[in-house]
C-alpha positions in Angstrom: -21.1 -14.5 22.4 -22.2 -11.1 24.3 -18.5 -11.0 25.5 -16.9 -11.5 22.9 -18.4 -8.9 21.0 -17.6 -6.4 23.7 -14.2 -7.6 23.5 -13.9 -6.9 19.9 -15.5 -3.3 20.2 -13.5 -2.5 23.1 -10.8 -3.4 20.7 -12.1 -1.5 17.8 -12.2 1.9 20.1 -8.5 1.6 21.5 -7.3 1.1 18.0 -9.2 3.7 16.7 -7.7 6.1 19.2 -4.1 4.8 18.5 -4.3 5.1 14.8 -6.2 8.6 15.0 -3.2 9.9 17.1 -0.7 8.6 15.3 -2.1 9.9 11.9 -1.9 13.6 13.5 1.8 13.2 13.2 1.4 12.7 8.9 1.2 16.4 8.2 3.9 17.8 9.7 6.4 14.7 8.5 5.2 14.7 4.9 5.8 18.4 5.0 9.3 17.8 5.5 9.6 15.2 3.4 12.2 15.8 0.0 10.7 16.0 -3.2 11.6 13.5 -5.6 14.5 14.2 -8.0 13.1 15.4 -11.3 13.3 13.2 -14.5 15.9 13.8 -16.7 15.3 16.4 -19.5 15.1 14.9 -22.9 18.2 15.5 -25.4 18.0 18.3 -27.8 17.1 16.9 -31.5 19.8 19.2 -32.7 22.3 16.9 -31.3 20.9 13.1 -31.9 22.9 10.2 -30.7 22.2 6.8 -31.4 20.4 4.8 -28.8 21.7 1.4 -27.2 19.4 -1.6 -28.6 16.5 -1.5 -26.1 16.0 -4.8 -24.2 13.2 -7.2 -25.6 10.6 -6.2 -22.7 11.6 -2.3 -23.2 10.9 -2.5 -26.8 7.4 -4.2 -26.1 6.2 -2.2 -23.2 7.8 1.0 -23.6 4.7 3.0 -23.7 3.1 1.6 -20.8 4.5 3.9 -18.4 3.8 7.3 -19.5 5.5 10.4 -17.8 4.5 11.7 -14.4 1.9 15.0 -14.5 3.5 17.9 -13.0 3.6 16.7 -9.1 2.0 18.6 -6.4 4.7 19.4 -3.7 4.3 17.4 -0.4 4.5 20.2 1.4 1.5 21.8 -0.2 -0.5 18.6 0.2 0.4 18.3 3.7 -0.5 22.2 4.5 -4.6 21.4 3.3 -6.7 21.2 6.0 -8.9 18.1 4.3 -5.5 16.5 4.3 -5.2 16.3 7.7 -8.7 15.6 8.7 -8.6 12.9 6.5 -6.1 11.2 7.4 -6.7 11.4 10.9 -10.7 10.3 9.8 -10.0 7.5 7.7 -7.0 6.5 9.7 -9.6 5.7 12.8 -12.1 4.3 11.0 -9.8 1.7 9.1 -8.0 0.9 12.7 -11.7 0.4 14.0 -12.5 -2.0 11.1 -9.4 -4.0 11.6 -9.7 -4.6 15.6 -13.3 -5.1 15.3 -12.5 -7.7 12.9 -9.6 -9.5 14.7 -10.1 -8.7 17.9 -7.3 -8.6 20.5 -4.1 -9.8 18.7 -0.4 -9.5 19.0 -0.9 -8.4 15.0 -2.0 -5.1 16.4 1.3 -4.3 17.3 2.2 -3.7 13.9 -1.2 -2.7 12.1 -1.9 0.0 14.4 1.0 1.9 13.2 0.6 0.5 9.5 -2.9 2.1 9.1 -2.1 5.6 9.3 1.2 4.8 7.2 -0.9 3.0 4.5 -3.7 5.9 4.7 -1.2 8.6 3.9 0.5 6.5 1.1 -3.2 5.8 -0.7 -3.5 9.8 -0.5 -0.5 11.5 -1.8 -0.1 8.6 -4.3 -3.6 9.4 -5.5 -2.5 13.0 -5.9 1.0 12.7 -6.7 1.5 9.5 -8.5 4.5 9.2 -6.0 5.0 6.4 -3.6 8.0 8.2 -1.1 10.5 5.6 -0.6 11.6 7.8 2.6 8.1 6.7 4.0 8.2 3.0 2.7 11.8 1.9 3.7 11.3 3.2 7.5 7.7 1.2 7.5 9.5 -1.8 6.1 12.1 -2.0 8.6 9.7 -1.3 11.4 7.8 -4.5 10.1 10.9 -6.4 10.4 11.0 -5.7 14.2 7.2 -5.8 15.0 6.1 -8.6 12.9 8.7 -11.0 15.3 7.5 -9.2 18.3 3.5 -9.8 17.5 4.5 -13.6 16.7 5.9 -13.6 20.6 3.0 -12.2 21.9 0.7 -14.5 19.8 3.1 -17.5 20.8 2.5 -18.0 16.9 6.0 -18.6 15.5 4.5 -20.1 12.2 3.0 -16.6 11.4 6.7 -15.5 10.8 6.8 -18.3 8.2 3.4 -17.2 6.7 5.0 -13.4 6.8 8.1 -14.8 4.5 5.8 -15.9 2.0 3.8 -13.2 2.0 6.8 -11.0 1.2 7.8 -13.5 -1.3 5.0 -14.1 -3.3 3.0 -10.8 -3.2 6.6 -8.7 -3.4 7.7 -11.2 -6.2 4.5 -11.1 -8.0 4.7 -7.4 -8.7 8.4 -7.1 -8.9 7.8 -10.2 -11.8 5.2 -7.9 -13.4 7.3 -4.8 -13.3 10.4 -6.4 -14.6 8.6 -7.8 -17.5 5.6 -5.6 -18.2 6.8 -2.3 -16.2 2.8 -2.2 -15.9 3.2 0.0 -12.6 6.2 1.9 -11.1 9.0 0.4 -8.9 7.5 2.1 -6.0 4.4 -0.5 -6.0 6.9 -2.9 -5.8 8.2 -1.7 -2.4 4.6 -1.3 -1.6 3.8 -4.7 -2.3 7.0 -5.8 0.1 5.4 -3.9 2.7 1.7 -5.3 2.0 3.0 -8.9 1.8 4.2 -9.7 5.1 1.7 -7.6 6.8 -1.1 -10.2 5.3 0.6 -13.5 5.4 1.1 -13.3 9.3 -2.5 -13.2 9.3 -3.2 -16.1 7.6 -3.2 -18.1 4.1 -6.7 -16.6 3.0 -5.8 -13.1 3.8 -2.7 -13.6 1.9 -4.8 -15.1 -1.2 -7.5 -12.9 -1.2 -5.5 -9.6 -0.5 -3.3 -10.5 -3.7 -6.5 -11.2 -5.6 -7.7 -8.3 -4.6 -4.9 -5.9 -5.2 -4.9 -7.2 -8.6 -8.3 -6.9 -9.7 -8.9 -3.3 -7.7 -6.0 -2.4 -9.4 -7.3 -3.3 -13.0 -10.4 -2.1 -12.4 -9.5 1.1 -11.3 -7.3 1.4 -14.1 -9.9 0.9 -16.6 -12.1 3.3 -14.7 -9.9 6.1 -14.6 -9.1 5.5 -18.3 -12.7 5.8 -19.1 -13.0 8.9 -17.1 -10.1 10.6 -18.4 -10.3 9.6 -21.6 -6.8 8.8 -22.2 -4.3 5.6 -22.7 -1.4 8.0 -21.9 -2.2 9.2 -18.7 -0.2 8.2 -15.8 -2.8 6.7 -13.0 -1.9 5.7 -9.1 -2.0 2.0 -8.3 -1.1 2.0 -4.7 -4.4 3.2 -3.7 -6.3 0.0 -5.1 -3.4 -2.0 -3.3 -3.9 -0.6 0.2 -7.7 -0.8 -0.4 -7.6 -4.3 -1.3 -5.0 -5.4 1.3 -7.6 -3.9 4.0 -10.6 -5.7 2.3 -8.6 -8.7 2.9 -7.5 -8.1 7.0 -11.3 -7.3 7.5 -12.8 -10.4 5.5 -9.9 -12.6 3.9 -11.4 -15.8 5.5 -14.9 -15.1 4.7 -14.1 -14.2 1.3 -11.9 -17.5 1.0 -14.7 -19.6 2.3 -17.6 -17.5 0.5 -15.6 -18.9 -3.1 -15.0 -22.4 -2.0 -11.3 -22.2 -0.7 
């Protein structure tokens, strides 16, 4: 038992250092990120044009996604000292917690680079309500390489089957609710397609608990932010709650599933 604890502590220390080292590149990379294209300005009322008949979902839920507030430039955010130190510190802490729970496992091959990326996305989305596609797409491609490599290291090809289901279940859930309700932006759907395979690889309990935690924390967080800002027409970030929910599932998914009777 003591040997196992020492093994997990060594994994936690090594992973924390690796995540912190990778997080050091966050500020320089974010400062070079191009800004998203501005949304088109509404046409002048002096020249009204007939609008096409909207789809049923758009008619019912067209008010659920208010316009974004004035955006903080990525370069401005990256230049802040609080951003630089916060990303490194939180990446190290999250990496240590994950390795302390999982120990030495092939999954660390993709979790170590994924941790600082998720921390950056959490902060960026919280501060700007945007999830940069130029960060998510390379991460998605990286997982497509590192998850199979992790399966080879662990000699667990069934994990690839679960990762595929993670992509389908979590990504599909967020896509359906985006398509029907417009309850969140499509960046959250892209993020779900990253988090789903990462959770699925670890196990079914991680996947189920992670999806439940993402939805629950997102709903509760949105309600709290609505009360705090006293506005139903304010755009709130959903990505941070997804990242926190996925992190909780990685660290304590099996324990939570057992506690709930699954």
